[in-house]
C-alpha positions as CSV (number, residue, x, y, z in Angstrom):
1,X,0.0,0.0,0.0
2,X,1.6,3.2,-1.2
3,X,2.3,6.0,1.4
4,X,0.8,8.6,-0.9
5,X,-2.4,6.7,-1.2
6,X,-2.6,6.4,2.6
7,X,-2.0,10.1,3.1
8,X,-4.6,11.0,0.5
9,X,-7.1,8.5,2.1
10,X,-6.6,10.0,5.5
11,X,-6.9,13.5,4.1
12,X,-10.3,12.5,2.7
13,X,-11.4,10.9,5.9
14,X,-10.3,14.0,7.8
15,X,-12.6,16.1,5.5
16,X,-15.4,13.7,6.3
17,X,-14.7,14.0,10.0
18,X,-14.8,17.8,9.9
19,X,-18.1,17.7,8.0
20,X,-19.8,15.4,10.5
21,X,-18.4,17.3,13.5
22,X,-19.6,20.6,12.1
23,X,-23.1,19.3,11.3
24,X,-23.5,17.2,14.4
25,X,-25.8,19.7,16.2
26,X,-28.4,19.2,13.6
27,X,-29.2,15.8,15.0
28,X,-30.4,17.4,18.2
29,X,-31.7,20.6,16.6
30,X,-33.4,19.3,13.4
31,X,-34.3,22.7,12.0
32,X,-30.6,23.1,11.3
33,X,-31.0,20.9,8.3
34,X,-33.0,23.7,6.6
35,X,-29.6,25.4,6.0
36,X,-28.1,24.5,2.7
37,X,-24.7,24.7,4.4
38,X,-25.6,21.8,6.7
39,X,-27.0,19.7,3.9
40,X,-24.0,20.2,1.7
41,X,-21.6,19.6,4.5
42,X,-23.3,16.3,5.5
43,X,-23.4,15.1,1.8
44,X,-19.7,16.0,1.5
45,X,-19.0,13.9,4.6
46,X,-20.8,10.9,3.2
47,X,-19.0,11.1,-0.1
48,X,-15.6,11.6,1.5
49,X,-16.0,8.5,3.7
50,X,-16.5,6.5,0.5
51,X,-13.7,8.3,-1.3
52,X,-11.3,8.0,1.6
53,X,-11.9,4.3,2.2
54,X,-11.7,3.6,-1.6
55,X,-8.4,5.4,-1.8
56,X,-6.8,3.5,1.1
57,X,-8.1,0.2,-0.1
58,X,-7.6,0.9,-3.8
59,X,-11.3,0.4,-4.3
60,X,-14.1,1.8,-6.4
61,X,-14.3,5.6,-6.2
62,X,-17.6,7.6,-6.0
63,X,-18.9,8.4,-9.5
64,X,-17.9,11.7,-11.0
65,X,-21.4,13.2,-11.0
66,X,-21.6,12.6,-7.2
67,X,-18.0,13.6,-6.2
68,X,-17.9,16.7,-8.4
69,X,-21.4,17.5,-7.4
70,X,-20.7,17.8,-3.7
71,X,-17.6,19.9,-4.6
72,X,-19.9,22.3,-6.5
73,X,-22.2,22.5,-3.4
74,X,-19.4,23.3,-0.9
75,X,-18.0,25.9,-3.2
76,X,-21.5,27.5,-3.2
77,X,-21.4,27.3,0.6
78,X,-18.2,29.3,0.6
79,X,-19.7,31.9,-1.7
80,X,-22.9,32.1,0.4
81,X,-20.8,33.1,3.5
82,X,-19.7,36.2,1.6
83,X,-22.8,37.0,-0.5
84,X,-25.9,36.0,1.5
85,X,-27.0,37.4,4.9
86,X,-28.1,34.5,7.1
87,X,-28.6,33.5,10.7
88,X,-26.5,30.3,10.6
89,X,-25.3,29.3,14.0
90,X,-21.6,29.6,14.6
91,X,-21.4,26.2,16.3
92,X,-18.8,24.9,18.8
93,X,-15.1,25.4,18.3
94,X,-13.8,22.5,16.2
95,X,-10.3,23.8,15.3
96,X,-8.1,26.4,17.0
97,X,-9.9,29.7,16.2
98,X,-12.4,28.0,13.9
99,X,-16.1,27.4,14.8
100,X,-18.3,24.9,13.1
101,X,-19.5,27.7,10.7
102,X,-16.0,28.6,9.8
103,X,-15.2,25.0,9.2
104,X,-18.1,24.5,6.8
105,X,-17.8,27.9,5.1
106,X,-14.0,28.0,4.6
107,X,-12.0,25.0,5.8
108,X,-14.1,22.2,4.2
109,X,-14.5,24.1,0.8
110,X,-10.7,24.7,0.6
111,X,-9.9,21.1,1.5
112,X,-12.5,19.8,-1.0
113,X,-11.2,21.9,-3.8
114,X,-7.7,20.8,-3.1
115,X,-8.9,17.2,-3.1
116,X,-10.7,17.7,-6.4
117,X,-7.6,19.2,-8.1
118,X,-5.0,16.9,-6.7
119,X,-6.5,13.6,-5.7
120,X,-9.4,13.0,-8.1
121,X,-9.1,11.4,-11.5
122,X,-10.4,13.8,-14.1
123,X,-12.1,14.0,-17.5
124,X,-15.0,12.0,-16.0
125,X,-17.6,14.7,-16.1
126,X,-20.2,14.9,-18.9
127,X,-22.4,17.8,-19.9
128,X,-25.5,16.2,-18.4
129,X,-23.8,16.2,-15.0
130,X,-24.1,19.9,-14.9
131,X,-27.9,19.5,-15.1
132,X,-27.8,16.9,-12.4
133,X,-25.9,19.3,-10.1
134,X,-28.4,22.1,-10.9
135,X,-31.3,19.9,-10.1
136,X,-30.7,20.2,-6.3
137,X,-31.7,23.9,-6.2
138,X,-35.4,23.8,-7.2
139,X,-36.4,21.1,-4.7
140,X,-34.4,22.9,-2.0
141,X,-36.1,26.2,-2.7
142,X,-39.5,24.5,-2.9
143,X,-38.8,22.8,0.4
144,X,-37.9,26.0,2.2
145,X,-40.9,27.9,0.8
146,X,-43.5,25.2,1.5
147,X,-42.1,24.6,4.9
148,X,-42.2,28.3,5.6
149,X,-45.8,28.6,4.5
150,X,-46.9,25.6,6.6
151,X,-44.8,26.3,9.7
152,X,-44.2,30.0,9.8
153,X,-42.6,30.0,13.3
154,X,-40.5,26.9,13.1
155,X,-37.0,28.5,12.7
156,X,-34.1,28.1,12.3
157,X,-33.6,31.8,11.8
158,X,-33.7,34.4,14.5
159,X,-37.2,35.1,16.0
160,X,-38.4,31.7,14.7
161,X,-38.4,32.7,11.0
162,X,-38.5,29.5,8.9
163,X,-36.4,31.1,6.1
164,X,-32.6,30.4,6.6
165,X,-31.5,33.2,4.2
166,X,-33.1,36.6,3.9
167,X,-32.9,36.5,0.1
168,X,-35.4,33.7,0.0
169,X,-37.8,35.1,2.6
170,X,-40.9,36.3,0.7
171,X,-42.1,38.1,3.8
172,X,-38.9,40.2,3.8
173,X,-38.1,40.8,0.1
174,X,-41.5,40.3,-1.5
175,X,-42.5,37.7,-4.2
176,X,-41.2,39.6,-7.2
177,X,-37.8,40.2,-5.6
178,X,-37.8,36.6,-4.4
179,X,-38.2,35.4,-8.1
180,X,-35.3,37.7,-9.1
181,X,-33.2,36.3,-6.2
182,X,-33.9,32.7,-7.2
183,X,-32.9,33.4,-10.8
184,X,-29.6,34.9,-9.5
185,X,-29.0,31.8,-7.4
186,X,-29.5,29.7,-10.5
187,X,-27.0,31.8,-12.4
188,X,-24.4,31.5,-9.6
189,X,-24.9,27.7,-9.3
190,X,-24.7,27.3,-13.0
191,X,-21.4,29.3,-13.1
192,X,-19.8,27.2,-10.4
193,X,-21.1,24.0,-12.0
194,X,-19.6,25.0,-15.4
195,X,-16.4,26.0,-13.8
196,X,-16.0,22.6,-12.1
197,X,-17.0,20.8,-15.3
198,X,-14.5,22.8,-17.4
199,X,-11.6,22.4,-14.9
200,X,-12.3,18.7,-14.7
201,X,-12.2,18.4,-18.5
202,X,-8.9,20.4,-18.7
203,X,-6.9,18.5,-16.1
204,X,-5.1,15.2,-16.9
205,X,-7.3,12.2,-16.8
206,X,-5.2,10.4,-14.2
207,X,-5.0,11.7,-10.6
208,X,-2.2,14.2,-10.2
209,X,-1.1,12.4,-7.0
210,X,-1.7,9.0,-8.7
211,X,-3.9,7.7,-6.0
212,X,-7.4,7.4,-7.5
213,X,-9.0,4.0,-6.9
214,X,-10.6,1.6,-9.4
215,X,-14.0,1.5,-11.0
216,X,-13.7,4.1,-13.7
217,X,-15.5,2.7,-16.7
218,X,-14.8,3.8,-20.3
219,X,-18.1,5.7,-20.3
220,X,-17.2,7.7,-17.2
221,X,-13.9,8.8,-18.8
222,X,-15.6,10.4,-21.7
């Protein structure tokens, strides 16, 4: 078993551990799952457990649509921290000087992007994967809006507001502005998805670190 593969596998499992630690409070405070940050972080943790184990054992890696998809989502989380006002909880300190929110908004995205660039095998994404990644947003927005209409005081935001981000709170911005904000979110998500797709197609097909596991079919390399 190569030392490089062990290091890469432990790196991936470390990302998973940070994701699970930073989202752990949602199991006791269920309305935390309304935050896209918590959803994306937990999904990244699940995928990184698979990827880390597969790397150490030289096993079958997560498919490109899944691995690159969660990478898109955590990049969106990083952008959200700068662009969208929210009431996301800071969480308990997980690293020196880093709360759970900082871990999910900064540390995990940076580690995930480094993993995508250096550890992943590339040229596996296809155009239809971009549509798959985009398909997460409409159900998420519908979930937030329907939940807010049915349970208007269920939190998780301050004062019991059910809307995790002000830009998707119709009572705050109005329905017309809400529609505009949703279109802007679609544009941002599309931009990040296309960036990940293009970078994936530009990089060498083999892992830069030479540690990607088995299970890549000829179809997935197209």
